[in-house]
N, C-alpha and C positions, 0 to 999 in steps of 0.2 A: 256490844253485841255485833256479830258479823252480819254482812249483808244477807247471807243465807238464813241465819237464825232469825233476823228481824222479819224477813219475808214469811218464814214459817210461823212465827209467833203472831204476826199481824193478820195473816190471811189463811193460815193452816193449809197452804198449798203444798202438795207433794207432787213434784215433777218426776220425769222418768229417770232411770238409773244413769243414762248417758250424760245428762246435763242438768245443771240447776241454773236457771236464768235469774238475773237480778236487775230489775228495772231501776234506773237512776231516779230516785224520788226527789221531790222538790227540796226536802230537808238536806240531801247530800249534794245538791247541785253546786258546782263552783260558780261564784259570781252571781248568786241568786238575786242579790240586790240590784243587779243591772237588768233583770228580766221583768216581764209584765206579770204582775201578781194575778191579774184577772185570768190570764191564760193558764198560769200554773195551777190555779184552783180547779179549772176545768179538767186538767190532766189528772190531778189528784183524785177527782171524783170518779174516774174511770176504774171499773173492776176488771182485772185481768181475766181473760177467757181461759178456763182450766184446760180445755181440750187443745187450744192453740199453744198454750204454754208447754204442753207435753209433746207437741208435734215437731219432729225434726225434719219433716219432709221439705224438700227444696232448699236445704241448708248443706253446706260443705264444711267438714271438720278440717281446720287448718292448724297444723303443728307449729307451735311458736318457735322462735329462734332469735338470734342476734343479727342485726343488719345495719348498714350505714345509711342513715336517713338524711335526705337533703339533696341539693342540686348536683347534677352531673355535667361534665364538660368533655364529651368525647372529641378526640382530635379531628375526626372526619366531619365534625359539625362547624368547624371554623369557616367564617364567611357567610353563615346563615344570618337572617335578620335577628335582631335582638329579641323580638317577640317569640322566636322559636327556641330560645335558650333559657337556661335557669336564671331566675330573677333574684334580686338581693335578699328577699325574705326567705329564700330556700337555702341560705347559707348561715353559719358554717355547717358543713356536714358533720354529723355526730353519731355515736354508736348507741343503738337502742336494742333492748331485749323485750320481745313481745311474748306473752304467754299464749298457750293454746286457746283457740276460740272457734266458734261456729260462725259462718257468715252466709246470709242468703245468697243463693247462686244467681239471683237476678234482682233487678230493681222491683220494688213493690209496684204492682200493676193497678190500674184503675179498677179492675174487677175485685182485687183483694182489698183495696181501700173502700170500695162500695160495701163489701161485706162488713167491714168495721163500722162504717157509718150506720148501716141498717141495724146493727146489733146494739149500738150505743146512742144513736141520735146525735152524734157529734157534729158540730158546725165549725167548719174551718175558718181561719182568720180572714181569708179572702171573701168569705160569704157574710162578713160583718162590716158595717160601716167603719171607716177609719177613725180611731180615737186620737183626736188632735192633741189632747193633753199628753199622750204617750209619744206621738210623733215628734212634737216640738222639742222633746228632750234630746233627740238625735240631730237637731238642727242648730245652726249658730244662733246665739241669743238675738232676739229682736226680729226673727224671721216672721213675716206677716202670715196670718192664717189664710189659706187658699179659699177659693169659692167653695161653698158647701157641696156643690155638685161633684167636686173633685175628691170629696171625702166619702163618697158612696162606696158600697162594697164592690170590689173588683181586684184586678191584678194586672201585672205587666205582660203585654203581648208583643212579640217580635214581628217586624215586617221589613222586607227588603226595600231598599231605596234606590233611586236612579243615580247615575253618576253625577248628574247636575245638582242633585240635592246636597244640602249641607250634611257632612258625615264626620263631624269632629267630636260630637258628644253623644253619650248613650241615649239621651232623650230623642235623638234624631231617628233611631230605629226601634226604640222601646216605647210603647204607648200604654199608659194606664187606662185600662178598658173596663168600664162598669159592667158587671155581670160575668166577668171572666173568673173562673174558679176550676176546681178539679174536674167537675162535670162538663165544663165548657172552657177548655184550656186556651183556645184561640179566639174566644169571644164570638164565634160564628154559630153557636148552638148546634154542634154535630149530634147525631144520634148516639146516645150513650153506649149502645150495644156495639158500635164500631170502634170503641176505645178500650174495651175491656182488657186486651192484651198489651196495651200501651203502658209505659211507665206512668204512674200518676205524677202529675205536675201541678203547678200553682198551689203547692203545699208549703207552709212555713215550717220552721224548725219546731215550733210548738205542735203543729199538726203531726209531724213525724214522731215526736216524742209521745204524743197521745196514742198513735197507732202502735208504737213499740210497746207501750205499757199494756195495752189490750192483748197483744200477741205474746206477752211474756218475754220480750226481747229488749234490746236497747240500741241506741245509735253507736256506730263504731267510733273509736278515737281516731284522730288523724294518723297516729302511728300505725294502728291496725290497718287502716285503709291503704297506706303506702306499702306496708308489708305485703298485703294481699295483691296490690298492683304489681309488685316486683316478682311475686310468685317464685321465690327461691333464687332469683338471679340478682347479682350484685352489680351496682354501678352502671346500669343501663339507662338510657334516656327514656325508653318506652317499655311497656309490658312485654312486647314481642322482641325486644332487643334494641339494636341500634340501626335498624333499617329505616331509612328516610321514607316518609310517605310519598313524596313526589317521585321517588325512584322505585316504588314497590308496585308489583302486579297484584297484590293482595289487598283486600278490604278487611282491616282488623277491627273496624268498628264504625259507628255512625258519626262521621266528621263532616266538615264543610269542604267541598271542592268548588273552588271559584274565588271570587274576590269579596271578602267581607267588608261591609254589609250590603254589597250590591248584587252579588249573584251566588247561586249555589246550583251547580249542574246536576246534583243528585246522582253522580256517577256510581256511588256506593249503593244506590237503590232508594234513597230517601232524601227529601229536602228538609223535612222536620223530624219529629220523633219516629222511631221505628218500633215495631213490636219487640218485646224482650226476647232474647235468645235468637235474634236475627243474624248474628255473627258468631264465629267460633269463640269458645271460651279460652281463658288464659290457662296456664299450666296448673293452676289450682282448681280448674273447673268452674270458674266464675265468669258469667256473661256480662258484657256491657259495663265492666268496671271502668273502662276508659271509653268515653264518648256516650252518645245518646242524650243523657241528661247529667248535669252536675248533681252531686249527692251530698246531703247534709252530713256532717260529723257532729259529735257531741262537744268538740273543743271550741273554746273561744279562739278568735284569731288575734295573734300578736305578731307584729313585724320583727320583733326582737326576741321572740321566744327561743328560737334555735340558738342564738348567741348565749342566752341565759343557761340553756342546757349544756352547751359546749364548754362554758366556763366552769362547770362542775368538774370537768376533767375525769369523768367516769362513765361507765356504761349506765344508761338510764333505763330502768325497768318499768315497763308499762306506763309511759308518760300520759297524763290525763289532760294536758293542755294548760295554759296559763290561768291564773286566778281571775284575770279580767282582760278585756280587749284593749289592744293598743294599735292605733293606726297613725303612721308617720304624718300623713297629709291632713288628717281631720281628727282633732282631739275629742270631738263630740261623738265620733262613730262608736257604735256598739255592735260588733260583728261576730258571727260564728263562721268557722271555716267550712268551706265546701271543697269537694275533691272530684277528680275524674274527668272533667271536661264534658262537652256536649256536642250536639249536632251543629253547633255554630263555631266550633273550634277549628282553627287552621294555624299553620306556622306563621302566617302573616298577621295574626291577631293575638291569640292568647296561648296557643299550644297546650290547652288544658289536659290533653291526653298524656302528657309527659308524667312519668312516675312521681316526680317531686313537685309538680305545679300546685300552688296554693291559691285559692281565691276566697273571698269573704263576702258575706251578706248579712244584713240585719236579720235577727231571728224571726221577725214578723213578716218577712218578705215572701211573696209568691211570684214565681216567674214561669214562663212557658218552657224553659229548658232546665228546670230544677226539680229534682225528686229525691229519693232516698232508698236505702236498703238497711236491713237490721243485722245485728249480731247477737250472739249469746256467749257467755263464758263457757268454756269446756272444762268440766270438772272430772278429774280422773277418779276411777273407782278405788 
């Protein structure tokens, strides 16, 4: 039974003529055995909102096509720091064919996520105490259980540090903060009404999947995300072309200006997240696809996935990611791929706004610079 037929039979949902969305159910998830069954059951319990499922507002129709996916090395970028250039997991470059799809023109906002929570009563991962039995599966054998206070509900919050402070490890500028969640992303209890136009953050992959199901959508594949970033242009470093940020008079998105993790001048107007649509869209009409917050994709992260695809020596149609996660430096890691970069990205750190830049996080992670947007399949009449 096809995805459309299954959805029709199971829920008798009739969507509009332009598009039939198909949420990725737990049954069809790749690598389901590596996911938390408790969270998957909560997603399965959500009923799609029929009105949302038929609403194409705020989405852009993207015509599919073939493109070269993976790292670029423009000649004019020679001499730049290695952090500004393509990384090993972005190679080899390989040919991919992407089908037509719809994509949200902006990141899901706090206001939109609040509507979902109010309608379903959903509780995010960051609002629940940490499940030690699940967490220890991602850690080296024998890792001692932390103090119970550190397993309370919360999420990771970023803070700048002084030049004198140690800044060699992520823990030096990321702090697990009890009470941090999508309503309280910085742990300082801001008024919710001041956040409604901001991208929702402190949401896990499971939370993003839950929202997508309710809205009759799904998370993008990594290939769809990169195709959208490139917006019809081939072999460019950035969505806007090959213009270096330090030489540009334009602000193409919400990135870090300064020295990470010590300073951010906010020259682009913001030090932390910015309201969605604060910067010009790319050529497809998509806002903040590069910068502001990293965005979840549906794909598992594998450092060798591109090699596996390239070794097939053929154009890959609609790749869905590897069957399981693979991390070179940590065999215990179970990570999903995130794309697009954030307000913390710069050439001296991660250059996450590059078209081909890949990052990865555990699917239960919530962070202050991490959000998502959704897509739908575009079905021709």
